[in-house]
PASEBA-1860 file (N, C-alpha, C; in nm, 3 decimals):
! residues 272
1> SSGINAEW> -19.374/-12.874/-16.129/-19.326/-12.955/-16.232/-19.394/-12.888/-16.357 ~ -19.372/-12.915/-16.488/-19.487/-12.836/-16.613/-19.403/-12.924/-16.750 ~ -19.499/-12.946/-16.816/-19.468/-13.002/-16.946/-19.483/-12.917/-17.081 ~ -19.439/-12.917/-17.204/-19.461/-12.822/-17.284/-19.497/-12.934/-17.409 ~ -19.578/-12.881/-17.482/-19.626/-12.970/-17.594/-19.652/-12.868/-17.748 ~ -19.596/-12.852/-17.785/-19.565/-12.734/-17.912/-19.674/-12.875/-18.015 ~ -19.837/-12.790/-18.107/-19.872/-12.819/-18.183/-19.805/-12.783/-18.306 ~ -19.880/-12.858/-18.481/-19.851/-12.766/-18.609/-19.861/-12.622/-18.579
9> PLRPGDET> -19.791/-12.581/-18.708/-19.760/-12.473/-18.709/-19.897/-12.392/-18.729 ~ -19.987/-12.239/-18.701/-20.112/-12.230/-18.733/-20.131/-12.175/-18.824 ~ -20.256/-12.145/-18.880/-20.269/-12.087/-19.036/-20.288/-11.937/-18.982 ~ -20.213/-11.843/-19.131/-20.228/-11.744/-19.164/-20.350/-11.700/-19.062 ~ -20.466/-11.714/-19.066/-20.572/-11.637/-19.076/-20.617/-11.668/-18.878 ~ -20.560/-11.771/-18.805/-20.564/-11.818/-18.698/-20.575/-11.653/-18.577 ~ -20.432/-11.606/-18.600/-20.408/-11.486/-18.567/-20.522/-11.367/-18.550 ~ -20.523/-11.247/-18.401/-20.587/-11.234/-18.396/-20.527/-11.063/-18.472
17> EFGYPAPK> -20.614/-10.981/-18.532/-20.525/-10.882/-18.527/-20.450/-10.750/-18.435 ~ -20.488/-10.826/-18.301/-20.347/-10.717/-18.210/-20.247/-10.806/-18.151 ~ -20.254/-10.905/-18.233/-20.144/-11.043/-18.235/-20.170/-11.189/-18.217 ~ -20.127/-11.210/-18.072/-20.106/-11.348/-18.088/-20.285/-11.354/-17.995 ~ -20.308/-11.436/-17.976/-20.452/-11.501/-17.906/-20.407/-11.460/-17.754 ~ -20.513/-11.433/-17.700/-20.478/-11.448/-17.520/-20.432/-11.584/-17.470 ~ -20.353/-11.616/-17.373/-20.316/-11.742/-17.321/-20.474/-11.787/-17.201 ~ -20.518/-11.928/-17.316/-20.622/-11.961/-17.196/-20.567/-12.063/-17.096
25> ETVEGDIK> -20.612/-12.059/-16.984/-20.576/-12.124/-16.882/-20.731/-12.248/-16.788 ~ -20.684/-12.330/-16.803/-20.780/-12.431/-16.697/-20.716/-12.508/-16.611 ~ -20.769/-12.585/-16.509/-20.745/-12.619/-16.426/-20.860/-12.780/-16.396 ~ -20.792/-12.859/-16.439/-20.821/-12.989/-16.349/-20.772/-13.033/-16.238 ~ -20.793/-13.062/-16.112/-20.759/-13.135/-15.982/-20.675/-13.064/-15.946 ~ -20.555/-13.142/-15.947/-20.406/-13.073/-15.974/-20.327/-13.024/-16.071 ~ -20.414/-13.072/-16.176/-20.318/-13.001/-16.324/-20.348/-12.839/-16.403 ~ -20.305/-12.812/-16.365/-20.302/-12.649/-16.460/-20.249/-12.670/-16.595
33> KIISYEER> -20.343/-12.636/-16.723/-20.328/-12.647/-16.812/-20.339/-12.521/-16.877 ~ -20.236/-12.443/-16.981/-20.259/-12.357/-17.009/-20.183/-12.358/-17.168 ~ -20.301/-12.274/-17.262/-20.215/-12.258/-17.378/-20.222/-12.175/-17.465 ~ -20.072/-12.124/-17.477/-20.060/-12.018/-17.563/-20.027/-12.035/-17.684 ~ -19.999/-11.930/-17.733/-19.903/-11.895/-17.881/-19.751/-11.805/-17.928 ~ -19.701/-11.853/-18.016/-19.590/-11.836/-18.013/-19.513/-11.835/-18.109 ~ -19.405/-11.743/-18.162/-19.351/-11.722/-18.325/-19.254/-11.854/-18.221 ~ -19.195/-11.922/-18.367/-19.059/-12.005/-18.337/-19.062/-12.053/-18.515
41> DEKYVKVT> -18.905/-12.008/-18.536/-18.881/-12.053/-18.657/-18.953/-11.950/-18.794 ~ -19.000/-11.881/-18.742/-19.049/-11.763/-18.821/-19.197/-11.806/-18.844 ~ -19.214/-11.909/-18.761/-19.372/-11.999/-18.778/-19.422/-11.961/-18.627 ~ -19.606/-11.896/-18.661/-19.684/-11.907/-18.538/-19.714/-12.090/-18.494 ~ -19.688/-12.061/-18.355/-19.701/-12.232/-18.247/-19.809/-12.248/-18.202 ~ -19.899/-12.348/-18.211/-19.998/-12.328/-18.037/-19.830/-12.411/-17.951 ~ -19.874/-12.379/-17.830/-19.795/-12.401/-17.771/-19.865/-12.450/-17.613 ~ -19.869/-12.596/-17.589/-19.960/-12.601/-17.430/-19.882/-12.644/-17.316
49> RFYKLTKL> -19.908/-12.604/-17.205/-19.787/-12.615/-17.112/-19.905/-12.703/-16.976 ~ -19.783/-12.800/-16.935/-19.882/-12.836/-16.809/-19.804/-12.845/-16.667 ~ -19.884/-12.796/-16.572/-19.841/-12.793/-16.450/-19.883/-12.820/-16.315 ~ -19.782/-12.882/-16.208/-19.844/-12.947/-16.134/-19.840/-12.892/-15.995 ~ -19.987/-12.878/-15.994/-20.027/-12.788/-15.842/-19.955/-12.833/-15.705 ~ -19.897/-12.734/-15.661/-19.866/-12.800/-15.467/-19.890/-12.695/-15.402 ~ -19.934/-12.724/-15.294/-19.931/-12.586/-15.191/-19.850/-12.585/-15.075 ~ -19.779/-12.482/-15.063/-19.662/-12.482/-14.997/-19.694/-12.338/-14.864
57> KVPKQISD> -19.654/-12.412/-14.750/-19.646/-12.257/-14.670/-19.533/-12.191/-14.679 ~ -19.594/-12.052/-14.665/-19.500/-11.940/-14.686/-19.499/-11.873/-14.603 ~ -19.389/-11.763/-14.560/-19.403/-11.626/-14.469/-19.496/-11.588/-14.541 ~ -19.540/-11.502/-14.424/-19.635/-11.416/-14.435/-19.599/-11.262/-14.532 ~ -19.429/-11.243/-14.547/-19.440/-11.142/-14.626/-19.470/-11.197/-14.788 ~ -19.479/-11.279/-14.806/-19.464/-11.360/-14.949/-19.566/-11.380/-15.012 ~ -19.677/-11.386/-14.857/-19.815/-11.419/-14.927/-19.882/-11.272/-14.931 ~ -19.784/-11.187/-14.908/-19.873/-11.063/-14.922/-19.841/-10.992/-15.024
65> RKKWKKFG> -19.709/-11.025/-15.049/-19.686/-10.963/-15.194/-19.749/-11.060/-15.320 ~ -19.849/-11.131/-15.302/-19.848/-11.193/-15.361/-20.011/-11.105/-15.473 ~ -20.035/-11.040/-15.326/-20.169/-10.995/-15.379/-20.165/-10.830/-15.411 ~ -20.002/-10.811/-15.429/-20.059/-10.646/-15.484/-20.080/-10.652/-15.608 ~ -20.072/-10.505/-15.632/-20.176/-10.493/-15.764/-20.085/-10.420/-15.885 ~ -20.079/-10.516/-15.969/-20.008/-10.572/-16.117/-20.018/-10.452/-16.150 ~ -19.957/-10.396/-16.263/-19.901/-10.253/-16.327/-19.866/-10.255/-16.495 ~ -19.895/-10.147/-16.569/-19.835/-10.150/-16.689/-19.930/-10.286/-16.770
73> QCATDPPG> -19.861/-10.362/-16.854/-19.906/-10.438/-16.907/-19.960/-10.570/-16.861 ~ -19.927/-10.582/-16.731/-19.961/-10.697/-16.674/-20.118/-10.634/-16.539 ~ -20.165/-10.522/-16.571/-20.190/-10.485/-16.502/-20.352/-10.554/-16.473 ~ -20.416/-10.625/-16.612/-20.493/-10.711/-16.608/-20.475/-10.850/-16.551 ~ -20.387/-10.844/-16.542/-20.333/-11.036/-16.574/-20.405/-11.066/-16.420 ~ -20.443/-11.166/-16.369/-20.456/-11.252/-16.224/-20.326/-11.266/-16.179 ~ -20.360/-11.289/-16.007/-20.269/-11.310/-15.918/-20.179/-11.436/-16.008 ~ -20.075/-11.421/-15.966/-19.985/-11.532/-15.998/-19.898/-11.517/-16.120
81> INPANCMV> -19.845/-11.589/-16.165/-19.708/-11.573/-16.261/-19.780/-11.603/-16.408 ~ -19.772/-11.509/-16.506/-19.821/-11.536/-16.619/-19.744/-11.552/-16.728 ~ -19.719/-11.657/-16.763/-19.603/-11.716/-16.842/-19.587/-11.650/-16.979 ~ -19.635/-11.569/-16.984/-19.646/-11.503/-17.109/-19.568/-11.412/-17.127 ~ -19.563/-11.339/-17.006/-19.479/-11.186/-16.950/-19.363/-11.233/-16.876 ~ -19.353/-11.374/-16.833/-19.320/-11.386/-16.662/-19.224/-11.525/-16.727 ~ -19.075/-11.565/-16.645/-19.004/-11.641/-16.672/-18.986/-11.653/-16.509 ~ -18.967/-11.807/-16.491/-18.933/-11.793/-16.370/-18.826/-11.906/-16.368
89> GDGVFLTL> -18.714/-11.845/-16.315/-18.560/-11.843/-16.323/-18.561/-11.992/-16.223 ~ -18.416/-12.014/-16.210/-18.358/-12.167/-16.178/-18.339/-12.129/-16.027 ~ -18.394/-12.191/-15.903/-18.340/-12.164/-15.795/-18.204/-12.163/-15.771 ~ -18.148/-12.062/-15.642/-18.057/-12.018/-15.630/-18.000/-12.048/-15.489 ~ -17.911/-12.159/-15.473/-17.915/-12.203/-15.315/-17.805/-12.118/-15.239 ~ -17.826/-12.047/-15.124/-17.666/-11.993/-15.074/-17.632/-12.078/-14.971 ~ -17.518/-12.110/-15.004/-17.459/-12.167/-14.848/-17.339/-12.123/-14.767 ~ -17.366/-12.064/-14.663/-17.268/-11.968/-14.580/-17.185/-12.084/-14.478
97> ATKKDQEE> -17.048/-11.996/-14.528/-16.922/-12.078/-14.461/-16.855/-12.017/-14.331 ~ -16.938/-12.110/-14.198/-16.852/-12.053/-14.071/-16.680/-12.027/-14.090 ~ -16.658/-11.955/-13.997/-16.537/-11.946/-13.969/-16.443/-12.031/-13.942 ~ -16.499/-12.181/-13.912/-16.400/-12.256/-13.912/-16.390/-12.322/-14.007 ~ -16.496/-12.343/-14.095/-16.453/-12.407/-14.261/-16.360/-12.285/-14.296 ~ -16.385/-12.171/-14.261/-16.268/-12.074/-14.388/-16.151/-12.120/-14.312 ~ -16.074/-12.160/-14.190/-15.963/-12.180/-14.085/-15.924/-12.303/-14.187 ~ -15.992/-12.413/-14.188/-15.956/-12.571/-14.183/-15.904/-12.559/-14.373
105> KKEDGLAE> -16.042/-12.434/-14.464/-15.958/-12.412/-14.625/-15.834/-12.398/-14.642 ~ -15.845/-12.289/-14.518/-15.706/-12.200/-14.528/-15.528/-12.291/-14.499 ~ -15.587/-12.399/-14.406/-15.464/-12.471/-14.323/-15.431/-12.603/-14.449 ~ -15.546/-12.645/-14.518/-15.545/-12.726/-14.619/-15.449/-12.662/-14.744 ~ -15.526/-12.585/-14.786/-15.393/-12.477/-14.863/-15.302/-12.440/-14.860 ~ -15.236/-12.477/-14.723/-15.103/-12.372/-14.643/-15.066/-12.488/-14.679 ~ -15.119/-12.607/-14.662/-15.005/-12.776/-14.614/-14.993/-12.805/-14.794 ~ -15.099/-12.776/-14.891/-15.044/-12.784/-15.005/-14.952/-12.729/-15.052
113> KMTKLKSS> -14.918/-12.619/-15.058/-14.862/-12.544/-15.069/-14.724/-12.587/-15.024 ~ -14.633/-12.613/-14.894/-14.592/-12.658/-14.842/-14.514/-12.803/-14.896 ~ -14.622/-12.898/-14.953/-14.588/-13.010/-15.005/-14.537/-12.969/-15.119 ~ -14.537/-12.886/-15.183/-14.543/-12.846/-15.345/-14.360/-12.773/-15.308 ~ -14.334/-12.696/-15.214/-14.216/-12.656/-15.221/-14.124/-12.780/-15.137 ~ -14.147/-12.842/-15.058/-14.125/-12.963/-15.036/-14.014/-13.067/-15.129 ~ -14.128/-13.068/-15.243/-14.097/-13.190/-15.318/-14.015/-13.095/-15.430 ~ -14.076/-12.973/-15.464/-13.959/-12.913/-15.498/-13.796/-12.852/-15.490
121> GQGMVVCR> -13.821/-12.881/-15.368/-13.661/-12.827/-15.312/-13.586/-12.735/-15.316 ~ -13.648/-12.632/-15.360/-13.596/-12.500/-15.387/-13.614/-12.384/-15.278 ~ -13.639/-12.324/-15.251/-13.665/-12.204/-15.164/-13.718/-12.227/-15.022 ~ -13.650/-12.334/-14.999/-13.705/-12.371/-14.839/-13.608/-12.338/-14.747 ~ -13.684/-12.275/-14.598/-13.587/-12.219/-14.471/-13.647/-12.338/-14.397 ~ -13.487/-12.374/-14.346/-13.508/-12.451/-14.281/-13.455/-12.447/-14.083 ~ -13.471/-12.494/-14.063/-13.447/-12.459/-13.880/-13.314/-12.495/-13.865 ~ -13.196/-12.426/-13.802/-13.079/-12.459/-13.763/-13.085/-12.597/-13.681
129> ICKGPHWT> -13.176/-12.521/-13.578/-13.268/-12.624/-13.461/-13.325/-12.766/-13.446 ~ -13.396/-12.796/-13.555/-13.449/-12.923/-13.544/-13.494/-12.917/-13.644 ~ -13.447/-12.814/-13.792/-13.433/-12.889/-13.917/-13.584/-12.889/-13.955 ~ -13.661/-12.850/-13.931/-13.833/-12.787/-13.945/-13.821/-12.645/-14.059 ~ -13.957/-12.681/-14.168/-13.939/-12.580/-14.209/-13.998/-12.422/-14.201 ~ -13.914/-12.359/-14.100/-13.964/-12.201/-14.065/-13.826/-12.207/-14.008 ~ -13.843/-12.058/-13.974/-13.681/-11.959/-13.924/-13.668/-12.036/-13.811 ~ -13.585/-12.006/-13.758/-13.447/-12.065/-13.663/-13.513/-11.980/-13.511
137> KQCPYKDT> -13.525/-11.837/-13.521/-13.576/-11.731/-13.445/-13.750/-11.798/-13.413 ~ -13.850/-11.878/-13.472/-13.969/-11.898/-13.496/-13.956/-12.045/-13.464 ~ -13.842/-12.119/-13.463/-13.873/-12.293/-13.377/-13.881/-12.304/-13.251 ~ -13.988/-12.405/-13.196/-14.056/-12.412/-13.093/-13.986/-12.494/-12.967 ~ -13.869/-12.507/-12.999/-13.761/-12.595/-12.918/-13.643/-12.571/-12.900 ~ -13.646/-12.390/-12.916/-13.575/-12.321/-12.913/-13.515/-12.317/-12.783 ~ -13.580/-12.322/-12.673/-13.537/-12.328/-12.537/-13.521/-12.451/-12.498 ~ -13.515/-12.503/-12.578/-13.464/-12.666/-12.502/-13.306/-12.719/-12.595
145> LGVALDVQ> -13.347/-12.767/-12.726/-13.238/-12.749/-12.863/-13.151/-12.638/-12.851 ~ -13.223/-12.564/-12.841/-13.117/-12.424/-12.852/-13.003/-12.374/-12.804 ~ -13.034/-12.439/-12.674/-12.924/-12.419/-12.588/-12.758/-12.487/-12.635 ~ -12.800/-12.628/-12.669/-12.714/-12.708/-12.690/-12.636/-12.599/-12.822 ~ -12.691/-12.590/-12.936/-12.660/-12.553/-13.039/-12.600/-12.392/-12.998 ~ -12.684/-12.339/-12.900/-12.570/-12.163/-12.872/-12.402/-12.217/-12.773 ~ -12.404/-12.336/-12.712/-12.281/-12.345/-12.665/-12.206/-12.393/-12.749 ~ -12.208/-12.451/-12.861/-12.135/-12.548/-12.908/-12.111/-12.404/-13.017
153> QDEASTGK> -12.180/-12.327/-13.058/-12.136/-12.224/-13.098/-12.051/-12.081/-13.074 ~ -12.041/-12.061/-12.923/-11.976/-12.052/-12.848/-11.825/-12.062/-12.835 ~ -11.832/-12.213/-12.830/-11.671/-12.275/-12.812/-11.605/-12.313/-12.958 ~ -11.717/-12.281/-13.051/-11.617/-12.245/-13.212/-11.586/-12.145/-13.221 ~ -11.667/-12.045/-13.174/-11.603/-11.866/-13.174/-11.486/-11.831/-13.098 ~ -11.485/-11.876/-12.971/-11.403/-11.866/-12.858/-11.217/-11.948/-12.892 ~ -11.260/-12.010/-12.920/-11.157/-12.103/-12.987/-11.025/-11.997/-13.038 ~ -10.887/-12.000/-12.941/-10.789/-11.946/-12.968/-10.701/-12.019/-13.064
161> PPTRAPGA> -10.616/-11.904/-13.138/-10.552/-11.911/-13.245/-10.434/-12.004/-13.113 ~ -10.392/-12.142/-13.224/-10.254/-12.183/-13.167/-10.134/-12.142/-13.137 ~ -10.072/-12.155/-13.031/-9.934/-12.056/-12.984/-9.827/-12.115/-13.080 ~ -9.738/-11.985/-13.111/-9.630/-11.981/-13.213/-9.492/-11.954/-13.112 ~ -9.382/-12.047/-13.142/-9.232/-12.025/-13.109/-9.227/-11.919/-13.139 ~ -9.117/-11.850/-13.031/-9.054/-11.692/-13.092/-9.007/-11.726/-13.194 ~ -8.989/-11.645/-13.311/-8.904/-11.687/-13.429/-8.964/-11.729/-13.538 ~ -9.067/-11.775/-13.495/-9.134/-11.886/-13.636/-9.206/-11.801/-13.744
169> YVPPSIRK> -9.200/-11.892/-13.881/-9.240/-11.766/-13.980/-9.400/-11.801/-13.978 ~ -9.458/-11.644/-13.952/-9.620/-11.614/-13.963/-9.622/-11.554/-14.048 ~ -9.729/-11.607/-14.170/-9.786/-11.597/-14.311/-9.845/-11.434/-14.285 ~ -9.845/-11.375/-14.412/-9.810/-11.247/-14.401/-9.978/-11.223/-14.396 ~ -10.053/-11.315/-14.449/-10.180/-11.315/-14.426/-10.275/-11.266/-14.266 ~ -10.188/-11.297/-14.158/-10.263/-11.315/-14.061/-10.105/-11.202/-13.959 ~ -10.043/-11.154/-14.051/-9.953/-11.066/-13.945/-10.024/-10.917/-13.928 ~ -9.985/-10.919/-13.818/-10.000/-10.773/-13.733/-10.015/-10.634/-13.813
177> GEVANDTT> -10.126/-10.569/-13.869/-10.151/-10.444/-13.941/-10.164/-10.500/-14.093 ~ -10.188/-10.592/-14.122/-10.162/-10.634/-14.252/-10.285/-10.749/-14.263 ~ -10.349/-10.748/-14.177/-10.464/-10.849/-14.210/-10.615/-10.749/-14.280 ~ -10.581/-10.637/-14.203/-10.705/-10.579/-14.298/-10.706/-10.566/-14.426 ~ -10.537/-10.522/-14.464/-10.559/-10.477/-14.619/-10.554/-10.592/-14.672 ~ -10.511/-10.727/-14.617/-10.493/-10.843/-14.739/-10.651/-10.893/-14.779 ~ -10.723/-10.881/-14.655/-10.892/-10.901/-14.635/-10.916/-10.793/-14.755 ~ -10.912/-10.691/-14.730/-11.031/-10.592/-14.848/-10.962/-10.611/-14.998
185> RQRDENPT> -10.823/-10.587/-15.000/-10.806/-10.644/-15.139/-10.844/-10.779/-15.177 ~ -10.848/-10.913/-15.118/-10.886/-11.028/-15.142/-11.050/-11.011/-15.203 ~ -11.108/-10.922/-15.106/-11.280/-10.889/-15.123/-11.313/-10.838/-15.252 ~ -11.182/-10.722/-15.265/-11.225/-10.675/-15.407/-11.199/-10.745/-15.519 ~ -11.093/-10.803/-15.543/-11.053/-10.894/-15.653/-11.098/-11.010/-15.696 ~ -11.168/-11.050/-15.586/-11.320/-11.167/-15.591/-11.450/-11.148/-15.578 ~ -11.453/-11.152/-15.686/-11.669/-11.139/-15.754/-11.734/-11.195/-15.637 ~ -11.821/-11.019/-15.648/-11.913/-11.066/-15.508/-12.029/-11.011/-15.556
193> IRVSNLAE> -12.140/-11.044/-15.495/-12.293/-11.041/-15.564/-12.344/-10.955/-15.395 ~ -12.454/-10.842/-15.425/-12.478/-10.825/-15.330/-12.674/-10.861/-15.331 ~ -12.702/-10.904/-15.218/-12.835/-10.951/-15.232/-12.900/-10.892/-15.121 ~ -13.043/-10.812/-15.139/-13.112/-10.744/-15.065/-13.250/-10.761/-15.067 ~ -13.381/-10.679/-15.003/-13.473/-10.764/-14.981/-13.514/-10.901/-14.881 ~ -13.384/-10.912/-14.798/-13.418/-11.024/-14.739/-13.555/-10.997/-14.602 ~ -13.602/-11.127/-14.534/-13.657/-11.088/-14.406/-13.550/-11.090/-14.280 ~ -13.593/-11.041/-14.216/-13.552/-10.991/-14.057/-13.483/-11.151/-13.982
201> ETSEKDLQ> -13.544/-11.234/-14.033/-13.483/-11.360/-13.973/-13.397/-11.455/-14.076 ~ -13.334/-11.381/-14.147/-13.220/-11.442/-14.254/-13.089/-11.453/-14.118 ~ -13.070/-11.589/-14.168/-12.884/-11.577/-14.098/-12.855/-11.645/-14.189 ~ -12.652/-11.614/-14.173/-12.569/-11.670/-14.254/-12.621/-11.808/-14.263 ~ -12.661/-11.872/-14.226/-12.654/-12.044/-14.258/-12.787/-12.023/-14.336 ~ -12.869/-11.944/-14.365/-12.980/-11.985/-14.425/-12.919/-11.926/-14.591 ~ -12.845/-11.848/-14.589/-12.759/-11.780/-14.681/-12.656/-11.885/-14.715 ~ -12.639/-11.945/-14.695/-12.508/-12.044/-14.718/-12.595/-12.167/-14.820
209> DLFKPFGP> -12.719/-12.181/-14.706/-12.786/-12.344/-14.817/-12.849/-12.245/-14.943 ~ -12.850/-12.100/-14.917/-12.916/-12.062/-15.044/-12.805/-12.090/-15.204 ~ -12.697/-12.044/-15.142/-12.586/-11.964/-15.223/-12.498/-12.088/-15.280 ~ -12.470/-12.157/-15.193/-12.365/-12.261/-15.195/-12.374/-12.366/-15.293 ~ -12.528/-12.383/-15.358/-12.527/-12.487/-15.465/-12.455/-12.395/-15.610 ~ -12.413/-12.317/-15.604/-12.368/-12.243/-15.739/-12.247/-12.257/-15.777 ~ -12.177/-12.269/-15.630/-12.011/-12.277/-15.654/-11.930/-12.253/-15.523 ~ -11.833/-12.278/-15.468/-11.805/-12.220/-15.368/-11.791/-12.046/-15.324
217> VSRIYLAK> -11.832/-12.079/-15.187/-11.834/-11.913/-15.119/-11.716/-11.907/-15.041 ~ -11.612/-11.796/-15.037/-11.547/-11.794/-14.952/-11.588/-11.740/-14.862 ~ -11.682/-11.623/-14.857/-11.749/-11.512/-14.790/-11.890/-11.475/-14.791 ~ -11.951/-11.454/-14.670/-12.066/-11.401/-14.664/-12.072/-11.300/-14.541 ~ -12.107/-11.143/-14.585/-12.142/-11.067/-14.482/-12.283/-11.018/-14.479 ~ -12.350/-11.078/-14.357/-12.530/-11.016/-14.349/-12.542/-10.892/-14.255 ~ -12.571/-10.760/-14.306/-12.568/-10.676/-14.219/-12.671/-10.664/-14.131 ~ -12.627/-10.611/-14.014/-12.776/-10.662/-13.872/-12.779/-10.548/-13.823
225> DKNTGISK> -12.836/-10.518/-13.725/-12.855/-10.402/-13.652/-12.793/-10.428/-13.507 ~ -12.718/-10.367/-13.469/-12.611/-10.393/-13.352/-12.634/-10.394/-13.206 ~ -12.757/-10.321/-13.197/-12.857/-10.359/-13.084/-12.940/-10.480/-13.076 ~ -13.002/-10.496/-13.148/-13.127/-10.626/-13.193/-13.053/-10.710/-13.245 ~ -12.997/-10.731/-13.277/-12.878/-10.850/-13.447/-13.016/-10.851/-13.513 ~ -13.066/-10.803/-13.527/-13.190/-10.860/-13.660/-13.112/-10.802/-13.835 ~ -13.170/-10.867/-13.896/-13.082/-10.871/-14.011/-13.161/-10.737/-14.080 ~ -13.080/-10.619/-14.124/-13.130/-10.509/-14.219/-13.176/-10.492/-14.352
233> GFAYITYN> -13.123/-10.675/-14.355/-13.253/-10.726/-14.519/-13.151/-10.722/-14.630 ~ -13.003/-10.676/-14.594/-12.913/-10.719/-14.740/-12.806/-10.782/-14.670 ~ -12.722/-10.844/-14.801/-12.566/-10.917/-14.732/-12.482/-10.915/-14.861 ~ -12.339/-10.942/-14.844/-12.286/-10.936/-14.967/-12.202/-11.098/-14.939 ~ -12.290/-11.144/-15.080/-12.222/-11.285/-15.126/-12.044/-11.331/-15.178 ~ -11.966/-11.348/-15.169/-11.814/-11.348/-15.210/-11.795/-11.490/-15.283 ~ -11.765/-11.531/-15.408/-11.746/-11.633/-15.461/-11.592/-11.640/-15.474 ~ -11.567/-11.781/-15.498/-11.416/-11.804/-15.575/-11.400/-11.774/-15.698
241> RRESAESA> -11.505/-11.833/-15.766/-11.520/-11.801/-15.933/-11.654/-11.685/-16.005 ~ -11.593/-11.612/-16.045/-11.691/-11.541/-16.165/-11.806/-11.576/-16.182 ~ -11.766/-11.701/-16.250/-11.847/-11.818/-16.329/-11.992/-11.862/-16.214 ~ -11.917/-11.888/-16.103/-12.032/-11.886/-15.963/-12.132/-11.746/-15.962 ~ -12.030/-11.672/-15.925/-12.168/-11.557/-15.881/-12.239/-11.514/-16.018 ~ -12.213/-11.507/-16.110/-12.258/-11.500/-16.251/-12.380/-11.601/-16.280 ~ -12.353/-11.718/-16.212/-12.465/-11.817/-16.216/-12.567/-11.761/-16.098 ~ -12.551/-11.768/-15.996/-12.615/-11.734/-15.897/-12.711/-11.608/-15.878
249> LQTLHRYR> -12.656/-11.474/-15.962/-12.666/-11.349/-15.982/-12.803/-11.416/-16.102 ~ -12.799/-11.440/-16.194/-12.883/-11.500/-16.282/-12.979/-11.601/-16.267 ~ -12.986/-11.678/-16.159/-13.039/-11.730/-16.138/-13.136/-11.717/-15.990 ~ -13.118/-11.677/-15.934/-13.196/-11.613/-15.778/-13.267/-11.476/-15.789 ~ -13.204/-11.367/-15.884/-13.256/-11.226/-15.933/-13.389/-11.253/-15.981 ~ -13.479/-11.118/-15.846/-13.635/-11.193/-15.844/-13.690/-11.316/-15.830 ~ -13.600/-11.406/-15.740/-13.627/-11.537/-15.690/-13.775/-11.511/-15.571 ~ -13.811/-11.600/-15.530/-13.901/-11.624/-15.443/-13.838/-11.683/-15.334
257> YGHLILQV> -13.809/-11.582/-15.224/-13.765/-11.682/-15.093/-13.856/-11.631/-15.003 ~ -13.906/-11.729/-14.936/-14.000/-11.739/-14.786/-14.125/-11.607/-14.829 ~ -14.142/-11.509/-14.772/-14.220/-11.418/-14.876/-14.214/-11.278/-14.916 ~ -14.099/-11.323/-14.936/-13.994/-11.212/-15.001/-13.968/-11.218/-15.164 ~ -13.923/-11.121/-15.251/-13.848/-11.132/-15.379/-13.713/-11.066/-15.353 ~ -13.632/-11.150/-15.364/-13.501/-11.127/-15.391/-13.477/-11.079/-15.473 ~ -13.379/-10.940/-15.466/-13.285/-10.848/-15.560/-13.143/-10.875/-15.552 ~ -13.082/-10.912/-15.618/-12.952/-10.973/-15.667/-12.886/-10.871/-15.751
265> EWAKPSGS> -12.744/-10.850/-15.780/-12.668/-10.755/-15.846/-12.542/-10.735/-15.773 ~ -12.440/-10.721/-15.862/-12.310/-10.711/-15.891/-12.266/-10.585/-15.753 ~ -12.142/-10.663/-15.670/-12.172/-10.505/-15.596/-12.080/-10.458/-15.616 ~ -12.050/-10.314/-15.582/-11.950/-10.268/-15.604/-11.848/-10.193/-15.544 ~ -11.781/-10.162/-15.605/-11.602/-10.162/-15.505/-11.595/-10.102/-15.387 ~ -11.516/-10.121/-15.286/-11.522/-10.044/-15.145/-11.486/-9.957/-15.212 ~ -11.394/-9.886/-15.251/-11.354/-9.746/-15.295/-11.399/-9.616/-15.346 ~ -11.575/-9.699/-15.391/-11.613/-9.583/-15.512/-11.762/-9.605/-15.417
END
């Protein structure tokens, strides 16, 4: 520890011809007193510093370094620090974080982000099996609860249309040979947008939850690989009204969904 006592300015004749007088050092018990001269506010000032001496055990390398011969303007200085040309900075304490601390900090940050995402209610990925905040394919309960969900989907998909009596009226939309033409014509007339940069785990249910708030959706087509069933990264969304499609395009273009940024644009006509 040290203390500083600055006395009255020196008179012009007190300084030597070589500049400031050399510092004077005296030791009384465990107190070291150093008298030096400095220039402050364009005046020469006599400064007295007091240091309390303490003995500490240091490694041998530090002890040997104190015995090194000084050079330059400090060649004639005694061992130790000369306050006239040296300054001791504040101690820097280094705290090394363990791998466990880093993992806990990462988990805390992830939990905080999930909490903010849940509170906003936007861009959430909801599992179709357990309704948790993860993809359906990554659900830990897909081997148990997922079986019941698959059975329900199979029953819904294998439902046969009702039988009709001979000579009954058949709507043109389901007549043989005209279904594809009507569907294609309706898809071209209705406003359709194309969304790309989707994750592989994306499903039709995820797209339904994302695009349905902007208006009634008449059709969702998600491109999938025929062999693996994994999403190819793009899909087409058809709305009943053009205003709904425009609102979805303006809102969800460059929107962060999961860990990717969506790209939404108007779909080109099928004939182009």
